[in-house]
C-alpha positions in Angstrom: 73.9 50.6 89.3 72.1 47.0 90.3 73.7 45.5 87.3 77.2 47.2 86.5 78.0 48.5 90.1 78.5 51.8 91.7 82.0 51.9 91.0 81.3 52.0 87.2 78.8 54.2 87.4 80.3 56.8 89.8 83.4 56.7 87.2 81.3 57.1 84.5 79.2 60.4 86.1 82.9 61.7 86.9 84.1 61.7 83.4 80.8 62.9 82.1 80.4 66.1 84.2 84.2 66.9 83.3 83.9 66.4 79.1 80.3 67.0 78.2 80.4 70.9 78.7 83.5 70.2 76.5 81.2 68.4 74.0 79.0 71.3 74.1 81.2 74.3 73.8 81.4 75.6 70.3 84.1 77.9 71.0 86.5 75.1 70.9 88.4 74.3 67.9 88.3 71.1 65.9 91.3 69.9 67.3 90.5 70.7 71.1 87.3 69.1 70.9 88.6 65.8 69.5 91.2 65.6 71.9 89.0 65.8 74.9 86.4 63.5 73.1 89.4 61.0 72.7 90.2 61.2 76.1 86.4 60.7 77.3 85.6 57.8 74.7 88.9 56.2 76.0 88.3 56.4 79.6 84.6 54.9 79.2 85.7 52.1 77.0 88.3 50.9 79.3 85.7 50.8 82.1 83.6 49.1 80.1 86.5 46.3 78.9 87.3 46.3 82.8 83.6 45.3 83.2 82.9 43.1 80.3 79.4 43.2 80.1 77.6 40.8 77.7 74.6 41.3 75.5 72.8 39.9 78.2 73.9 42.4 80.8 73.3 45.1 78.2 69.7 44.3 77.4 69.2 44.2 81.2 70.7 47.3 81.9 68.7 49.2 78.6 65.2 47.5 80.2 65.6 48.7 83.0 66.4 52.8 82.2 63.5 55.2 81.8 63.4 55.8 78.1 61.7 58.6 76.3 61.5 59.8 72.9 61.4 63.8 72.4 58.1 65.5 72.1 56.3 64.1 69.0 59.1 61.9 67.6 56.8 58.8 67.9 54.4 60.6 65.5 57.5 61.7 63.2 58.5 57.8 63.5 55.3 56.8 62.2 55.0 59.3 59.5 58.5 57.8 58.0 57.2 54.5 58.1 53.9 55.0 56.2 55.6 57.2 53.6 58.3 54.6 53.0 61.2 56.7 54.2 64.8 55.2 56.1 65.5 56.6 59.5 69.5 56.4 59.4 70.9 55.9 63.0 74.4 57.3 63.0 75.5 56.8 66.4 79.0 57.1 68.4 77.3 55.0 71.3 77.2 51.1 71.5 75.3 49.6 69.1 73.1 47.2 71.6 72.3 49.7 73.9 71.0 52.2 71.0 69.5 49.2 68.9 67.9 47.9 72.0 66.4 51.1 73.3 64.6 51.4 70.0 63.3 48.1 70.5 62.0 48.8 74.0 60.2 52.3 72.9 58.4 50.5 69.8 57.0 48.0 71.9 56.0 51.0 74.4 54.5 53.1 71.9 53.2 50.2 69.6 55.2 51.3 66.5 56.6 48.7 63.9 60.1 50.4 62.6 61.6 47.4 61.4 61.7 48.5 57.8 62.2 52.2 58.8 65.2 52.2 61.1 69.0 51.8 59.6 71.5 51.6 61.8 74.8 53.1 60.5 76.7 52.7 63.7 80.7 53.8 63.5 82.4 51.9 66.8 83.9 48.3 65.9 83.0 46.5 69.0 85.2 43.4 70.0 83.3 40.8 71.4 84.8 37.5 73.3 83.1 34.4 71.8 81.1 33.7 75.2 78.0 35.3 75.5 79.5 38.0 73.3 81.0 39.8 76.2 83.0 42.9 75.2 86.6 42.6 75.6 87.9 45.7 73.3 86.7 48.6 70.7 88.1 49.2 67.3 90.9 51.8 66.6 90.6 54.8 65.7 88.4 55.8 68.8 85.2 57.0 67.3 83.5 59.9 69.3 80.7 62.5 68.8 83.2 64.6 67.2 84.7 62.4 64.6 82.1 59.9 63.9 81.1 62.0 60.6 84.7 60.7 59.3 83.9 57.3 60.1 80.7 56.6 58.4 81.3 54.1 55.5 78.9 55.8 52.8 79.5 53.1 50.6 78.1 50.2 52.6 74.7 52.4 52.3 74.3 53.4 49.0 70.3 54.3 49.4 71.6 57.2 51.1 73.0 58.5 47.9 69.7 57.9 46.1 68.3 60.6 48.0 68.3 64.2 47.0 66.6 65.7 50.2 67.3 64.8 54.2 66.1 65.9 56.8 68.9 66.1 59.2 68.7 65.9 63.5 71.3 65.8 66.1 72.1 67.7 68.7 76.0 68.7 67.9 77.4 71.0 65.3 79.6 68.4 64.0 76.4 66.2 63.1 75.7 68.5 60.6 78.8 67.3 58.9 77.6 63.8 58.5 76.0 65.0 55.1 78.7 66.8 53.9 79.6 64.4 51.0 76.1 63.6 49.8 74.8 65.5 46.7 71.7 67.0 47.9 69.4 69.5 47.0 68.1 70.4 49.9 68.7 69.6 53.9 66.6 70.4 56.7 69.0 70.7 60.0 67.0 70.2 63.5 68.9 70.5 66.2 68.5 70.8 70.1 71.3 72.9 71.4 68.8 75.6 72.4 66.7 73.3 74.5 66.8 74.4 78.0 68.1 72.3 80.9 70.8 69.4 80.9 69.1 66.8 78.6 70.5 68.1 74.6 70.3 64.1 73.3 68.7 63.2 70.1 65.9 61.2 69.2 65.7 59.5 72.5 67.4 60.1 75.8 67.0 58.6 79.2 65.0 60.3 82.1 64.8 62.5 84.3 63.5 64.6 81.6 60.7 66.7 80.0 58.3 64.7 77.8 56.4 67.9 76.6 58.7 70.9 76.4 56.5 73.7 76.4 59.6 76.3 76.5 60.9 77.8 72.9 63.2 76.1 70.9 64.2 79.6 68.6 67.8 80.5 68.6 69.4 81.4 71.5 69.8 85.0 69.8 66.3 84.9 68.9 65.6 84.2 72.3 67.3 87.4 73.9 65.6 90.0 75.5 65.1 93.3 73.4 66.2 96.4 74.9 64.0 98.7 75.7 63.8 101.9 73.8 64.7 105.1 75.7 
């Protein structure tokens, strides 16, 4: 709020409270979810354009946020780097926010991910000439529900060289990102069953549990067994 103002923050929170349950609702059809996500992203993008944040503002806002990796993710990223494996980050968020967040966390954790991270960013941001202020977003609107359709695989030929992949995400739609790849094995890791409100991917903002001690088993496996009569 200190950087973007309380009015902007309140409007974003209001939209989040309305649309987040829809984003996580597996009972919605693809068409229903895409409609709601288009509405959500359009509202927030309009707020961002009205605010006109510069890259300097974005860096300051991210730096003032309390960012955390999920439990054991720093160790995972370190292992990927040592093995020479790439982590492709597909996001419907603002490029500068995601990249700046990883930069800060690298510094905090003493990691060097320059040769590991590949940002496959889907939204097209229109910048003004002066200080690269955001003045618009490309069309169609890229959301969490359709970002798998907006990834240009031709720009990242190294993805097609892999025969195996570990896919990490928080939505059912995330699994569709590798649908058109010729992979022999895919290990999908999701966080939809993590208790609480914060169900993001590799990184998220606080308040949040750094070390989740509760079960990450599928919800169906966590149901109480009926007592035998």
